[in-house]
C-alpha positions, -999 to +999 in steps of 0.1 A: -395+127-192-378+139-160-340+143-162-319+130-133-307+164-122-343+177-119-349+157-087-314+157-072-305+187-052-268+193-041-273+211-008-236+222-005-235+235-040-267+255-036-253+275-006-235+307-015-211+323+009-217+360+013-193+386-001-170+360-017-158+356-053-169+328-076-135+313-073-139+311-035-174+295-039-160+269-063-129+260-042-150+259-010-175+235-026-147+213-039-130+212-005-162+207+014-175+178-007-142+159-009-150+124+003-116+122+020-122+154+040-136+146+074-142+184+082-167+191+054-199+175+044-220+171+013-255+159+008-273+152-025-310+153-017-332+130-038-367+146-038-382+113-047-371+096-015-392+097+016-388+081+050-418+069+070-418+078+107-446+062+128-470+089+139-455+115+117-459+101+082-435+104+053-405+128+058-380+140+033-344+130+040-322+158+054-284+163+056-285+167+094-266+135+101-238+144+077-236+179+092-236+166+127-206+143+121-186+170+102-193+195+131-181+170+157-149+165+136-144+203+134-148+206+172-121+180+176-099+199+151-104+231+170-097+214+203-064+200+191-054+233+177-060+252+209-044+225+230-013+228+208-012+265+215-016+259+252+013+233+251+036+259+235+025+284+262+034+260+289+068+253+274+073+291+271+065+294+308+090+266+318+118+278+295+116+314+306+113+305+343+142+280+343+164+293+315+161+330+321+147+333+356+116+352+344+086+344+364+051+339+350+062+334+315+078+368+311+045+386+315+043+422+327+018+427+356-003+457+364+017+464+396+049+465+374+037+489+347+055+520+361+085+503+376+092+475+351+129+469+346+146+459+314+154+423+305+184+410+286+182+410+248+186+372+248+156+368+271+136+392+250+144+373+218+135+340+235+100+355+245+096+367+209+104+333+193+083+313+217+054+337+212+057+333+174+058+295+177+026+295+198+008+306+166+030+292+138+027+255+150-012+256+150-012+272+115+011+244+102-012+218+119-044+233+105-030+235+070-018+199+071-050+185+088-076+203+067-058+206+033-079+237+028-067+258-002-050+290+010-074+311-011-103+301+011-084+296+044-070+331+042-093+351+019-076+383+007-101+398-018-105+436-021-125+447+009-158+466+006-154+478+042-135+510+050-103+501+068-103+535+086-138+529+100-131+494+110-098+504+128-116+533+145-143+510+159-116+485+170-098+513+189-131+521+206-132+485+218-096+487+229-102+519+248-132+505+266-113+473+274-083+493+287-105+513+311-124+482+323-092+462+328-075+491+346-105+492+370-106+455+375-069+455+383-075+481+410-103+461+425-082+429+424-053+447+440-075+453+470-076+415+474-039+413+469-043+397+434-021+409+406-032+403+370-010+400+339-011+430+316+002+415+283+035+405+267+052+439+272+089+434+263+112+460+276+146+449+263+181+464+270+189+477+235+167+498+213+172+473+184+158+445+205+128+466+215+120+475+179+125+439+166+105+423+194+078+451+191+073+444+154+071+407+160+047+410+189+024+436+175+026+430+137+035+394+130+017+379+160-014+400+151-014+386+116-008+350+128-037+353+153-061+364+125-049+336+102-059+311+128-092+325+141-105+346+112-087+325+086-087+288+090-112+283+119-138+309+107-137+296+072-140+260+083-171+268+104-188+289+078-204+258+063-224+256+096-236+292+093-218+326+094-232+338+127-224+305+143-188+306+129-183+341+143-195+331+178-176+298+180-143+312+169-147+342+192-152+318+221-121+299+211-100+331+210-112+347+242-093+321+264-061+323+246-045+353+263-047+334+295-062+363+315-096+357+330-101+394+335-100+401+298-122+372+285-152+394+280-132+420+261-115+394+239-149+379+232-162+412+219-130+418+199-134+383+183-171+389+174-164+423+159-134+412+138-153+381+128-183+402+115-159+425+097-143+395+080-177+381+069-189+416+058-157+423+038-149+388+026-113+393+036-091+390+067-071+422+057-092+445+078-091+421+108-053+420+106-050+458+103-075+463+132-055+440+155-021+455+145-033+490+152-050+481+185-020+461+198+005+486+186-014+515+201-017+497+234+021+491+234+029+527+225+006+542+252+021+519+277+056+528+267+051+565+269+030+564+300+058+545+318+082+574+308+057+599+324+053+581+357+021+568+373+002+601+374+013+613+340+007+579+325-029+578+337-035+613+322-021+601+289-042+570+289-074+588+298-067+615+271-062+588+245-094+571+254-114+603+253-099+611+219-109+577+206-145+581+219-148+615+202-136+600+170-160+571+174-189+595+175-178+609+141-175+574+127-209+564+140-226+594+125-209+587+092-219+550+092-255+558+103-258+580+072-248+551+051-278+529+055-263+502+033-238+494+061-247+463+080-229+436+101-258+411+097-248+375+094-269+345+085-271+307+090-287+296+058-277+263+042-275+244+075-298+218+089-289+218+126-303+245+148-280+265+171-292+246+202-281+213+187-248+227+176-241+240+211-252+207+226-227+189+205-200+213+217-207+206+253-207+169+247-173+170+231-145+160+255-119+181+237-139+212+245-137+205+282-100+194+281-093+227+264-113+248+288-097+232+319-062+235+304-067+272+295-081+279+329-051+262+346-027+282+325-046+314+333-042+306+370-005+300+365-003+336+352-019+351+383+003+361+413-003+377+447+010+411+458 
């Protein structure tokens, strides 16, 4: 006699997420299969059932339709989240322009790096608060919309990946990006186009500089990772790890509103995503971003004190030191053959082509892309 469970296969329960605890697996399965959750999907496959397709014969049922609808809902969720971030960025642009007479949303441009003046402490704190809100509001929205338990939305298990190695490789990306962006800014300057550097806050008082610096490069870094390597990456893991890494990296690369840095931010997103999957925790991703943003800030601060020539020497020296260190790290990792950033897409029925097609057919994707492009153009100015 065949028991009922022998011919029923729970597709979602059979999938195991790499480098995660049993508690994570249990909570994720419960969240994913909740019938009231539109962002997850479950499928109990009855091996006795077959569907007859003319010319193809009998075919087993698949969870493809369930996965397709859940993926569409997740695309909508991501679109709403990113549009919320853009809305706050636009408000920041308006408030700083009208309330504090700071053009271009308070951004520092490449042409101003070695002659940037100070701004009032009140303006600096306004930039800080608005920047924090740009990430806090989406986190609140994601938590309320998904009802995903914090233990899977923000995994914090003990990492198997060396933080030192991860940070070192992140600094390599930062150094490469810094050199490429400096070159692109020089080329753009020939065409009288000035590009935003980043949110460099140079306040009047030292206390404001320290407070705003900690907020910008520590708290904002953590909030960014909670959104992209926390909620969004974990939501998309049910559609495959490599797909989750790519889609969340694409989402993040637009959000600095600088077209010249999109490729760099895409690479950063992919790398931090792979480290998160490999380690099963967002701790390393947070530390990597904090160190990278903090180093960028400190290099900029000290280079501005040294003048244009001295500043360039400092930046080049820093980049060379990072590259030398990266060679040492690479040799070390190469000797550890167990090290791997491989991701997989097991446990999913849709192929990557179909997933990308659904993305391009989603109107929220195009609304977000156009909105991000418009905000990016708002941040560009002519010399």
